[in-house]
C-alpha positions as CSV (number, residue, x, y, z in Angstrom):
1,P,-3.9,0.1,0.2
2,C,-3.5,-3.8,0.0
3,C,-1.3,-3.2,-3.1
4,A,-0.2,0.4,-2.9
5,F,3.7,-0.6,-2.1
6,F,6.2,2.4,-2.5
7,S,10.0,2.1,-2.8
8,D,10.1,4.8,-0.2
9,P,7.0,6.7,0.3
10,H,8.4,9.1,3.0
11,Q,10.4,10.6,0.1
12,E,8.1,10.1,-2.7
13,L,5.0,11.8,-1.4
14,P,4.1,14.9,0.4
15,Q,4.2,15.1,4.2
16,D,0.4,14.8,4.3
17,F,0.7,11.3,3.3
18,R,2.7,10.0,6.4
19,P,-0.2,9.1,8.6
20,Y,-1.3,6.8,5.8
21,I,1.8,4.8,5.4
22,D,2.4,1.7,7.1
23,K,5.3,-0.5,8.2
24,E,5.5,-2.3,4.8
25,K,5.5,1.0,2.8
26,R,2.0,0.8,1.6
27,V,0.0,3.9,1.4
28,D,-3.8,4.1,2.2
29,L,-4.8,6.1,-0.6
30,W,-8.6,5.7,0.0
31,A,-8.2,6.8,3.5
32,F,-6.2,9.8,2.3
33,C,-8.7,10.7,-0.3
34,I,-11.7,10.7,2.2
35,D,-10.0,12.6,4.7
36,Q,-9.1,15.3,2.1
37,L,-12.4,15.5,1.0
38,Q,-13.9,15.9,4.4
39,K,-11.1,18.4,5.1
40,Y,-12.6,20.5,2.3
41,G,-16.3,20.2,3.7
42,I,-17.4,17.2,1.7
43,Q,-19.8,15.0,4.3
44,A,-19.2,11.5,5.0
45,A,-22.3,10.6,3.7
46,N,-21.8,12.0,0.3
47,I,-18.9,10.1,-0.1
48,E,-18.8,6.7,-2.2
49,L,-15.8,4.5,-2.3
50,A,-15.6,1.6,-4.7
51,K,-13.1,-0.3,-2.8
52,I,-11.5,-1.9,-6.0
53,C,-8.0,-2.6,-6.0
54,T,-6.8,-2.4,-9.6
55,H,-3.6,-4.7,-9.0
56,C,-5.1,-7.7,-7.2
57,G,-8.7,-7.4,-8.1
58,S,-9.9,-7.5,-4.5
59,N,-14.0,-6.8,-4.9
60,T,-13.9,-7.4,-8.6
61,K,-12.5,-9.8,-11.0
62,K,-8.7,-9.7,-11.3
63,G,-7.7,-7.8,-14.4
64,A,-11.1,-6.2,-14.8
65,F,-9.0,-2.6,-14.8
66,F,-5.6,-1.9,-16.0
67,S,-2.6,-2.2,-13.8
68,Y,0.9,-1.1,-14.6
69,R,2.4,-2.6,-11.2
70,R,0.3,-5.8,-12.0
71,E,1.5,-6.3,-15.9
72,Q,4.6,-4.9,-15.5
73,T,4.6,-3.3,-19.0
74,V,2.3,-0.9,-21.1
75,T,-1.0,-1.0,-20.4
76,G,-4.1,0.8,-21.1
77,R,-5.9,3.7,-19.2
78,F,-9.1,5.0,-17.3
79,A,-10.5,7.8,-16.0
80,A,-13.1,8.7,-13.1
81,V,-15.7,11.2,-13.4
82,I,-17.2,13.1,-10.4
83,V,-20.5,14.8,-10.9
84,L,-22.3,17.2,-8.6
85,K,-26.1,17.1,-8.6
86,S,-28.0,20.3,-8.2
């Protein structure tokens, strides 16, 4: 959320994101994701959030992840995997 700035988030994002937009046009995507998971029945105890900002590097070494916004050029890609244990 510290670096998730949008030019016009009210126009760029669906209505569901409005409660997560601050006065500086940042969007708390972490809170949105957590709330969305809980809305669909995932218990808070089963949600783990890394809290890593790919832009400024909060909670990790800056540059540890690709960031188009930081580099302002073509960058690499990364993915996440979600696993349900039986």
